[in-house]
C-alpha positions in Angstrom: 0.2 0.0 0.2 1.0 3.5 -0.7 0.7 6.4 1.7 0.1 9.9 -0.3 0.7 13.0 1.7 -1.1 16.2 -0.1 -1.1 19.7 0.8 -2.0 22.6 -1.4 1.5 24.2 -0.8 3.5 21.5 -2.7 3.1 19.0 -4.9 2.0 15.6 -3.8 4.4 13.2 -1.6 4.3 9.4 -2.2 6.1 6.5 0.3 5.9 3.0 1.1 3.3 2.0 4.1 6.2 0.9 6.3 8.1 4.1 6.0 4.7 6.5 6.1 3.8 4.4 9.4 7.3 4.8 10.5 6.9 8.7 10.0 3.8 8.9 11.0 4.7 7.2 14.6 7.7 9.6 15.1 5.6 12.6 15.0 2.7 11.0 17.4 -0.1 10.7 14.4 -1.9 7.7 13.9 -1.4 5.4 10.3 -4.9 5.4 9.8 -5.6 5.2 6.1 -6.8 9.2 6.3 -5.4 12.0 8.4 -4.4 15.5 8.3 -1.2 17.6 9.9 -2.8 20.8 11.0 -0.6 23.9 10.5 -0.5 24.6 14.0 1.1 21.0 14.3 3.5 21.2 11.5 6.4 22.8 13.8 6.3 20.1 16.3 5.6 17.5 13.9 9.1 18.9 11.8 10.9 19.1 15.8 10.3 15.5 16.0 11.3 14.0 12.6 14.3 16.0 13.1 15.1 15.0 16.5 14.6 11.2 15.3 16.5 12.0 12.0 19.7 13.1 14.8 19.3 10.4 17.5 19.1 7.4 14.3 22.3 9.0 13.4 24.2 9.0 16.6 22.8 5.3 17.2 22.7 4.2 13.9 26.1 4.9 12.5 26.3 1.9 10.0 22.6 2.0 9.4 21.9 -0.4 11.9 17.9 0.0 11.5 14.8 -2.4 10.5 15.0 -1.5 6.9 18.7 -2.3 6.4 20.4 -5.1 4.7 21.5 -8.1 7.3 25.5 -8.1 7.4 25.8 -4.7 5.9 27.9 -5.2 2.9 29.6 -2.8 1.2 27.1 -3.2 -1.4 23.9 -2.7 1.0 25.5 0.2 2.9 25.6 2.2 -0.3 21.9 1.2 -1.1 20.5 1.8 1.9 18.2 4.0 2.3 18.3 5.9 5.8 16.0 7.5 8.3 17.0 11.0 6.9 16.3 10.4 3.6 13.1 8.7 3.9 11.7 11.5 6.2 13.6 14.5 3.5 10.5 14.7 1.3 7.9 15.0 4.0 9.8 17.4 6.0 10.1 20.0 3.0 6.6 19.5 2.6 6.0 20.4 6.1 7.9 23.3 6.1 6.7 24.6 2.8 2.9 24.0 4.1 3.7 25.6 7.2 5.4 28.7 5.6 2.3 29.2 3.4 -0.5 28.4 6.4 -1.7 24.8 4.7 -2.5 21.8 6.3 -0.9 18.0 4.8 -3.3 15.4 4.7 -3.2 11.9 3.5 -5.4 9.2 2.3 -8.4 11.9 1.1 
């Protein structure tokens, strides 16, 4: 399943279900099929994502998260997508939406 995040301020951001659920959990939102992050909630959501990225970088210096490949061979390390990369499109969307006073929704 895919999650499609939408805002009137930006183009849509599409994510695989597992990645979207992880990011929604970080910002304290339900991963229900439909939801909203209001403009007022965006600063806290961005702060939570950025904090999680910082913690992940310290804790998982070699990408040892649940999405990493076992044994972390050199090729797997080069191909692995870390939390900072998965979260970047959503963070960008949230910041632009907040700057324009718009909400971010999914599943509608």
